[in-house]
C-alpha positions as CSV (number, residue, x, y, z in Angstrom):
1,L,-27.3,47.0,38.7
2,S,-27.0,49.0,41.9
3,S,-23.3,49.8,42.0
4,V,-23.1,52.1,39.0
5,P,-25.5,54.0,36.8
6,V,-27.0,51.9,34.0
7,V,-28.2,52.4,30.5
8,V,-31.3,50.4,29.7
9,M,-32.5,49.7,26.2
10,V,-34.8,47.4,24.3
11,L,-33.4,46.0,21.1
12,E,-35.8,44.9,18.4
13,K,-34.9,42.8,15.4
14,E,-35.4,39.2,14.2
15,N,-33.7,36.8,16.5
16,A,-32.7,39.6,18.8
17,I,-32.2,37.5,21.9
18,L,-29.9,35.0,20.1
19,S,-27.9,37.6,18.3
20,N,-27.6,39.9,21.3
21,G,-26.5,36.8,23.4
22,E,-23.7,36.2,20.8
23,L,-22.5,39.8,21.1
24,I,-22.6,39.7,25.0
25,G,-21.0,36.3,25.5
26,A,-21.2,34.0,28.4
27,T,-22.2,35.3,31.9
28,N,-18.8,34.3,33.3
29,P,-16.2,36.4,31.6
30,K,-13.7,33.5,31.8
31,D,-16.1,31.4,29.7
32,A,-17.0,34.1,27.2
33,E,-15.7,33.9,23.6
34,E,-13.0,36.3,22.4
35,E,-14.2,39.8,21.4
36,T,-17.5,39.6,23.2
37,I,-18.5,42.4,25.5
38,G,-18.5,40.0,28.5
39,Q,-15.0,38.8,27.8
40,K,-13.6,42.2,27.1
41,Y,-15.2,44.1,30.0
42,G,-16.6,41.7,32.5
43,I,-14.9,41.4,35.9
44,S,-16.8,38.3,37.3
45,I,-20.2,36.7,37.2
46,G,-21.3,39.1,39.9
47,K,-19.7,42.1,38.2
48,S,-20.6,41.9,34.6
49,S,-20.6,44.8,32.3
50,V,-23.7,43.9,30.3
51,H,-26.9,41.9,30.7
52,G,-29.4,40.6,28.1
53,S,-32.5,38.5,28.4
54,D,-32.0,34.8,27.7
55,S,-35.6,34.0,26.7
56,L,-38.8,35.7,25.5
57,E,-40.4,35.0,28.9
58,N,-37.6,36.8,30.7
59,D,-37.5,39.5,28.1
60,K,-41.1,40.5,28.9
61,I,-40.4,40.5,32.7
62,E,-37.2,42.5,32.4
63,I,-38.7,45.1,30.0
64,S,-41.7,45.6,32.2
65,F,-39.4,46.1,35.2
66,F,-37.7,49.1,33.6
67,F,-40.3,50.4,31.3
68,R,-43.7,50.7,33.0
69,N,-46.7,52.2,31.2
């Protein structure tokens, strides 16, 4: 997150975490399925091109980190 500018967003839809995870792919680009963002643009586990929450608990933590009221 600190090596380049980032765009942060909150996606809201039914099953958002699951469907976003399918779009992103595995954390390791070598393990990511074809045509996922991670497979197409990820360099390594430490240099991924995209991140998404993996659970509702982490979702709340990560959203509050970037969007404070």
